[in-house]
DOGULUM-839662 format. One record per residue (C-alpha): z, x, y; residue in three letters. Coordinates in steps of 0.2 Angstrom, whole numbers, plus 5000, padded with zeros to 4 digits. Example, Ala and Ser with C-alpha at 12.3 -4.5 7.8 and 13.67 -1.06 7.14 Angstrom:
residues 2
503950624978ala503650684995ser
***
This chain:
residues 1065
431955375006met431855565003ala430255655007asn429455744993arg429255905003asn430255895019pro430156075023ile428256065027lys428355905036glu429755935049arg429555935067gly430356045080lys432155995075his432555935058thr434055855050leu434355855031phe435655735025leu436455735008gly437955804998pro438355984999phe437956024981gln436656024975pro435555934988glu436056025004leu436156194995glu434456174988glu433656125004ala434556275013phe433856395000phe432156325001ala432256335020trp432756525019val431456555006lys430056485017ala430556585032arg430756745022lys429056705014gly428156725031lys429056885036asp430356965024pro431157055039phe431256905051ser433056875058pro433856715053ile435356645061val436456515053val437856425061leu439356385049val441056305050gly441956455043ser441756635038asn442156585020leu440656465020leu439556605026gly440056725013leu439856585000tyr438056545005leu437656735006arg438156764988arg437256614982leu435656674990leu435956844981ala436356764964gln434656664966arg433756824970gly433256764987leu432956885001asn434456885013his434057035023leu434357015042asn435256855039leu436756825050arg438056685048phe438956645064leu440456525068thr440356425084phe441556545093ile440456695088asp438956615095leu439756565111ala440556735114leu438856815111thr437956705123leu439256685137ser440556815136gly439556955143glu438956845158val440756785162leu441356965161glu439957015173gly440756895185glu442356985185gly443256875173arg444156925156arg444556825140ala446256745141leu447356855130pro447856785113arg449456675115his449056675134gly449056485135glu450856475129leu451356605141val450556515156leu451256345150ile453056425149ser452956495166ser452256325172leu453656215165val454956335173glu454456255190lys454556075184ile455955995195pro457455935185arg457355755192gly455555735187ser454855635172tyr454655785161phe456155875169gly457455835155pro456355905141ile455356045151ala456356185143gly456056125125arg454856215114arg454256055107gly453655995124phe452756155128gln451856145111arg451355965114ala450756015132leu449756155125ser448856045112ala448555915125thr447756045138phe446756105123arg446055935120asp445655905138leu444756075139ala443756055123asp443255885129gly442555945145gly443855855156val444155955172glu445255825181thr446155675174leu445255525182pro446855415180leu448155365192gln449655255190gly451155295179ser452355425183arg452055525167asn450155525170ile450355585188ser451455725183glu450255775168leu448755775181ile449755895192asp450256005177leu448456015171tyr447756055188gln449056195190thr448756265173tyr446856275176arg447156365192glu448256495184leu447056515169ala445456515179gly445856645192arg445456795181glu445156725164phe444056615154tyr444556515139ser443556475123ser443156305129ala442356385144glu441356495133leu440556335125phe440156245141phe439456405149arg438456425133gly437456275136glu436656365151lys436556535143glu435656465127ala434056535134arg434656705130arg434756665111phe433056735107pro433356895116gly435056915108lys434556875090phe432756905090gly432356735083ser431856565090gly432656465076glu434456415072leu435056335056ala436656225058val437456205041tyr438856095035gly439456015052phe439955825053tyr440955835069asp440855935086phe441955945101thr441155905117glu440956095121gly440156125104gln438955985107lys438456055124arg438156225117leu437056155103leu436156035116glu435756195126gly435056275110cys433956115107thr433056155123arg432556335119his432556345100leu431956255084glu433456195075ile433656145057thr435256055053ala436056025036phe437355885037met438455825023pro438155635021trp438355505007gln437955335016gly439655265010thr441155205020pro441955375016gly440755455028phe440955335042ala441855475052tyr440255575053ala439155425060ser439355475078pro438655645075ile437155575065leu436755465079asn436955615091trp435655705081tyr434455555081arg434655535100ser434155715102arg432455695092gly432955765076phe431855715061gln433055645048val432655685029his433855605016ser434155705001leu435255584992ile434755554974lys435055394965pro436355394951glu435855384933thr436755334917thr436855514913arg437855564928asn439655614923lys441155544932leu441455704942val439655684949glu439755504954ile441555514961met441155574979pro439855424980arg440955294973gln442655334979val442655234995phe441355094991arg441954914993glu441354874976arg441255024965pro440055004950glu440955004933ala440855164924lys441755144908arg441555304899val443255324889pro442655494882glu442255564899asp443655684904arg442855774918thr444055684930val445955694927arg447455624937ile449155714934ile450855634939ala452155774939ala454055754943pro453955884958ser452855994967glu453456144957val453056054941gln451455994948glu450856174951val451456224934arg450356084926glu448856144937met449156314930ala449156244913arg447456164916glu446756324924val447156424908leu446556284897arg444856274906leu444656464905ala445056454886arg444156294880glu442756274893asp442456454896asp442556424915ile442956594924ser444456604936phe443256634951his442356474947glu443956374950met444556314967gly446256244972val445956144988leu447556114998leu447855985012arg449656055014asp449356235013phe451056295020asp451956195006leu450856224991tyr450056404994ala451756494991pro452056394975leu450356434968phe450556614973leu452156624964glu451656524949ala450056624946phe450856794949gln452156754936asn450756704924leu449656854928gln448256744934val447156834947pro446956734963ile446056744980his447256674993leu446156615008gln446756695024gly447956815014gly449856825015ile450456805033pro451256965039leu452756855044ser453156825025arg453157015020ser454757105019gln454257205035ala453857045045gly455356955039lys456457105044ser455657115061leu456056925065leu457856945058leu458157085069leu457456985084leu458756845079asp460156975081leu459457035098val459356855105ser460856775096gly462756795096asn462856905081leu463256765069arg463956835053arg462656755042gly461256825052glu461957005053val462257005034met460556935030glu459757075040phe460757215033leu460557145015thr458657105016phe457957235027ala457457405020pro458557505032leu458557695032ala460357715027trp460257905025glu460157925044arg461857845047phe462857865031leu463057995018pro462557875004glu461857695003glu463157565006pro463557414995ser462957275007thr463757144995ser465457224998leu465057215016trp464757035015asp466357005005leu467357105018ile466557005033ser467056845024arg468856895021glu468956955039ala468556785045gly467056835056ile466056695063val465056775078glu465156885093gly465357075094arg467157055099gly467556965083gln466657095073trp467557245080glu469257155081glu469357065065arg468557215055leu469857335062ala471257205058ser470657185040trp470657365038ile472357385045thr473057235034gln472257315018gln473057485022gly474757405023gln474657325006gln475557434993glu475357334977glu473557284979glu472857424990arg471057454986asn470557624993glu468657614989ser468557444998leu469457515013ile468257665014arg466757545012glu467557435027ala467757595037glu465957645035ser465457465039phe466457465055his465657635060arg463857585057phe464057415066leu464757505082lys463157605083gly462057465078phe462757335090phe462657465104ser460757485100ala460557305101leu461457295118asp460157415125arg458757305121phe458057225137pro458357035139arg456957015152lys455557135156ser453757165155ser452857145139trp452557325138gln454357375140glu454957255128met453657305115val454157485118lys456057445116ala455757355100tyr454657495092leu456057615097leu457357505088leu456157495073leu455957675072glu457757705073ser458357595059tyr456857565048leu455757685038pro453957695042ala453157645026lys452357485018gly451757365030asp452557445045trp450857495052glu450257315053gly451957275061ile451657405074gly449857345078asp450557165080ala451857225092leu450557325102arg449357185103ala450657085114leu450557215128val448957135135cys449956985140leu450557085155asp448857045162ala449556865166leu450856935178gly452456865170phe453956945163glu454556895146val456256845139gln456856885121val456656705114pro454856685121gln454456865114phe455056805097lys454056645097glu452456735102ile452756875090leu453056755076thr451356675079glu450556845080glu451256885063leu450756725056glu448956755061glu448956935054arg448756925036ala448857045021leu447257015010pro447656944993his446256954981gly444356944985ser443356784986phe442256754970gln442856924963arg443856864947gly445256764954gly445556574957val445156524975cys446656444983ile446156385000ser446556265014asp445356115013leu444656145031met443856315029pro443356275011ala442156125017arg440456165009gly441056264995leu440856214977ser441656264960phe441456224942arg443256164942ala444156094957val446056054959phe446755944972ile448655934972pro449855844984gly449055664984leu450555564990val450655465005glu451055555021arg450455715014ser448555675010phe448155585020pro449555635032pro450355505044ser449255485059pro450155545075arg449755495093gln449755635106asp451555605114pro450855645131leu449155565131leu449055405120leu447455345113asp447355195126pro447455325140glu446155435131arg444955285130gln445155255148ala444755435152ile443255425141asn442655265149lys442855345166thr441955505161leu440355405157glu439655535145gly440155695155arg441555725143gly442355655128gln444255665122leu444555635103pro445555485098leu447055525086lys446855365077arg445155415071ser445955555060arg446255435046phe444355415044ala444155605044glu445455615030glu444355505020lys442855615023leu443855775019leu444355695003phe442655644998ala442055825002leu443455894992ala442855784977leu441155834979gly441556024978ala441855994959ala440356024948arg441056004931glu442955964931lys444055884944leu445955874942ile446955774955leu448855774955ser450355714964tyr452255734964pro453155574959arg454855614965leu455555654982asp456555824980pro457855774993ser458255604986thr457555584969gly456655424974arg454955384968glu453555424980arg452055324983ile450455404977pro449055424990ser447955274994phe446555384990phe447055394971leu446955204970leu445155224976arg444855354963val445555234950gly444355094956glu442855224955ala443355264938leu443555094931thr442454984942gly443954864944glu445354834957thr446754954954val448554944960asp449955074958tyr450455004941ser448654994935arg448355174940leu449455234926glu448555144912thr446855214915ile446255344902pro446155484914gln447955474920phe449355584913gln451155564917arg452255724914val454055664910pro455455724920leu456455754904ser455055854895arg455756034891met453956094887ala452356034880pro452455964862glu450956074856asp451556254857trp449656304861ala449856214878glu451256334883ala450856434898val452156574896asp453456634883glu454756524890gly453856364887glu453256424870phe455056444865asp455656284872leu454156194863ser454756264847gln456556204850val455956034854ser454956034838arg456456084828ala457455944836met456155814832arg455955874814thr457655944810gly456856104803asp457756254810arg456556374802ser455456334818glu456656444828ile457256564815ser456356704825tyr457556674840phe458956774831arg457856924830arg456956904847ala458556864857phe460156944853pro461056834866val460456684856phe461656724842asn463056724853arg462556564861ala462356474844val464056544839lys464856484856leu464156304854ala464656294835leu466356354839arg466656244853arg465856084847trp465856114828gly467756114826phe469155994829lys470256144833ala470356244849phe469456414848thr469256564859glu467656474866tyr468856344873asp469956464882gly471156494868cys471356674865leu471656724847thr471256914845ser472757034844thr472057144858arg471856994870ala473556934866arg474257114869arg473357124886leu473956954891leu475757004887gly475657174896glu474857104912arg475156924914phe476756884905ser477956774916leu479456884910ala480156964926gly478756894937gln479056814953val478156644953leu477756504965ser477956324960pro476056304964thr475556424950lys476656324937leu475856164943glu474156234941thr474456274922tyr475156094920ala473656014928ala472356124919cys472656274909pro470856334911phe471056324930lys472556434928tyr471656564917phe470256574930leu471356594945ala472856694939glu472156794924val470356824929leu470856824948gly469356714953leu469356624970lys468156534981pro467356634995leu466856515009pro465756575023ser466756575040pro465256515050glu465056355039glu466656285047val466056145059ser467756085062arg469556125058leu469856125039gln471256035030pro472056195024leu472056275042glu472656105049arg474156105038gly474556285042thr474456245061met475556095059ile476856195050his476856325063glu476956205077ile478556115069leu479256285066phe479056335084arg479656165090phe481356175081phe481556355086gly481556305104val482556145102val483956235092ser484156355107lys484456205118lys485956135109gly485556095091gly484156025080cys484755845078leu483455745088leu484255625100arg483155475107pro483755495125asn482955675125asn481255615119phe480255665134glu480955845134glu480555855115tyr478755805119leu478555945132arg479256075119ala478156005106leu476556025117glu477056195122glu477256245104ala475656165100ala474656255114glu475256425106glu474656375089ser473056305096phe472656465105ala473056565089ala471856455079ala470456485092glu470656675091arg470556665072gln468956555072gly469656405063trp469156275076thr467356235074gly466356145087tyr467156125104pro467055935104leu467655915086leu469056035090trp469555935105glu469655775094ile470655875081asp471855935094arg472255765101gln472455695083ser473655835078ile474755805094leu474755615091glu475255635073asp476755755078leu477255645092arg477455495080thr478255605067phe479655665080leu479855485086lys480255425068lys481355585065glu482355535081gly482655355074gln483255415057ser485055365053glu485255475038glu486355595048gly485555755040met485555895053val484056025052pro484756195049ala483456315042phe481656325044phe480256425034glu481556485021val480556605011arg481256634993leu481056814989gly480356865006his481856845018gly481956695029ser481656635047gln482656505056gly483456435071cys485056515064arg485156665052lys484756615035gly485356675018pro484656835010pro482856795004gly483156844986glu482056764972pro482956634962ile483156674944ser482656554930leu483056584912thr482256504897leu482956464880gln482456624872asp483156724886gly481556754896thr481956764914ala480756744929phe480956724947phe480556584959leu479656624975arg479056504989gly479456435006arg480456285010met479856215026asp481556145031arg483256125025val484455995032asp486355975029phe487555835030ser488855855044pro490155915031gly488856035022arg489255955005asp487455895003ser485755955008leu483955895010arg482456005007val480955945016ile479155995012asp477855945025tyr476255865019lys474755835030thr473655745018gly473955595006lys475555614996leu475455654977gln476755614964gly478155484963lys479955464966glu481055574955asp479555614945gly478855774937phe477155694934cys476855794918gly477355954926gly476055934941thr477455904954thr478756044951leu478956094969gln480355974974leu481455994959pro481256184959leu481556194978tyr483056084976leu483856194962leu483456354972ala484256274988ala485856224979cys486056394971arg485756474988thr487056364998trp488356334984lys489356224995glu488056084993ala488255974978asp486655964968leu487055784962glu487155724981arg485755824987ser483855794986trp482155864991ala480655764998glu478855765002tyr478755715020cys477055655027ser476855705046val475155625048thr474455455050arg473355495035lys474955495024gly475655355033lys477255455037phe477855415020ala479155515010arg479355544991ile481155604986pro481755694971phe483555664970arg484855784961gly485755634954ala485655624935gly485255814935trp485755834917lys484255734911glu483155794924lys483655974922gly483255964903ala481555894907asn481256034919leu481656164906lys480556084894lys479156094906ile479456274910leu479656314892glu477956234888thr477056324902ile477856494897trp477356474879arg475556414883gly475256564894ile476156684882arg475056624867glu473456624877gly473156434877thr471956404891phe470956254886phe470156144900pro470955984902phe470455824911arg470955644906glu469655534900met468755454915gly469655564926gly468955684940ser469155864944cys469155814962gly469255964974gly469456094960cys468656264965asp468056294948phe467256134942lys465556214943gly466056334929leu466656194917cys465456124904glu464955944906his465955834895gly467655924896val468555764894asp467555714878val467855894871leu469755884874phe469855704866glu468955774851lys470255914849lys471855844855lys472555834838lys472556024837asp474456084835pro474156204850arg473956054861ala475355954855ser476756034866ala475556024881phe475255834878leu477155804876glu477355884893met476055784901arg476955624895glu478555674905ile478655554919pro
***
């Protein structure tokens, strides 16, 4: 039972138990008031869990008009350092530098033998981090030696820990040592602080070192402790500390007040949430607690922002009286920061914005990636594009880094300084040799790019790869001063770098990867302040430092399984059974925490977070996994909240039916009520949604005045979907000016065309428009190639066969004879090696292991193909190879002039055919020929077919070949697709010249249709119903429902000729 006036009745040590607010806060204020009543100037020392809590309590005292003069709030490390630091330094020891633990461990693992238990993973950063965490637990638990023997891993862990302690203890002391030494030095407290009393506020758990320090204080001071407690299963984690207080003679005073029927749900929630049988509290009109289920984290944050604005508007709750408490701070803090900044809601971000997330910090780390890496194209371009470089020092004007990125992609650069220099120079040379498409400004940009990189890479090369910390910091500062302007956050960056110099005291040199790792941590720990606590902004805080704070309204997002509570994880190096064995052996002289107990602490943390809300509590969770779209499981804690709200057993389906639950639909564009919109975008969408429901377009009539682009969008939609005829918004050009430009620049008359371009129009006119009229093309990143791509694979196979037949022809003809097969294989392998080497130089090959698989696969395919060629009984003799129409030709014998083949249409329009025939074979009498086109994928098309104009290559090449070699009879000749891989099953699809009169008529009809469609500007997108655009490079540019739209408009006369062409078999 609670004493009526516990302040007057306490003994030497007193413990107050109860919720943080209002009970513990009131007791703390009464305690301070009593002390200041005796002597207003008397010093008071209060031990708190975080500086944020100390600031909160100080301001509450000031708001209540209480004297807080000479009142000091300390954290445990502050107290330990004050009591012990001076003594340890007097003994000739120094504080272990920040990050020194990782440096020592890194030097330690370098000496682990390869054949030991930890040898295979010793060099991995994850192992070193795990080792650091385990050593920290051991040190905090007061474990000087591991009292275990037996397994190999434990024996090696013991040796590593002892070696680490020897390294660290020679000249340095750790924070754990400060605490244990503080037990002895607690007698110095009155002399240091001028007081014989200490208040301990808000703790429910101590490490062994903290307990020892506090125990030392109990011998020399009068201690008053204020401990959060509810007496429910949710506070079970705090029971050991309560028992510890009692064992030290603390007089316990419970401040817990009984519930009344006037309590609101927000007030009873912390007490009821983890009870085995929560009492029924059916208050339907009570909306002090709400649960929001949003589709994603982004939408979850947006809904919380909506609640923030609503509470400020309707409940008159000021922004600084609201708190967002985060269990996953790294995930949610950036989302809240972005959302609230966009909505111009002021915030205080606890801990500030890490320097590593500023432009200066990111630029710093990107530069280190270049120093330590192999100059990967993506990393180089990310740095040049993102970092605010001082371009005026190197170039007459600021360059276009987007053009630099384009140039580096087209040059095929993947990584390595050699590739940068060679391929950039080669790209510049190739561009300079182009007469028709020469781009002088682009060439000048590339030359500037090339010159800049030479100096930049030379500067990176001068950076030391291994040196002292001071030398590496000096070199890095020099690099920054050379390339980056000294403005913005660069002062903080310089301070962070110079702070690392103290690590030289450890006596180890540093390499670049470790330098980056430690610098990253330093930048994470240094923050740029963002807002001030309780000074007008919503407080966004990690849950741990916010323990003990209270707000009128509290928001707790992220309540899904594996997030809050997080999944319990064992220490991979020291499992809980081993920790229990150690604790048993220590017999009270130390204590290691058990990892499985963390779930109990998560329950306590959740209860404390609920208790931080005085008037409003909003809980939320994201329903869908962003990577898979699957439903996520709400946190087990939400079920307990539901039971506390209803007094009944609640499962996940029942949770969604309680009055306090709100489900935000995935399909919702905006809130139905425009008054709930958080920004202009949502307001507009809510008006659109309303107009769609009511059919009243006057709701959005203001769009035409407010948004000029809206009128064009409406016109586009109406013209595209509101008519049964094709319009300019379907890709069909109608204006005189557009037709004129089309005729001037893109007419087929007199042009040299490849069959592939004609096939593109026949397959999809819109694709032709994008590729040939607008000149669009995909721009893949060279570094994304993990293995040989299909296009490069095909090119390589063509090259190998060309080289092979060139060698064979010089040795007595190209007709393959089975008895010479071994000799052919040797020639094939030699030709392949040349092509493989060229592919490696061009960066086509990807990862080495996959490249080796691809090499063997290509050779196996070609061996099989040659074997089948040697067994052929058709009697056709290979004669010419890589015959380029319109480009000259190459072959094992001199080919004919490579002039384009003219094709004349019915209206007299002539255009020319350009392309490349892989191989031309002749009959022994040269009265017939065969054109072969190698294919490395699956064969498309059908025998003697045009396939609606999408397979024109064979008939056009056959026609061109017979015109070139006039002695060959067209009716007896043929062209064929020839698969040279197992994927295509080495199949062949022929197109024969027999019956050419009919076939030629169909060919002319197809060409006439394509010519007329291009001339008239007919470029509608086409996809057959239920069909697929497959590997089209432009499918992302097409509107959804292209097949439906075409089906709607296919009776338009402009499509009739195209559809007739598509019917040609």
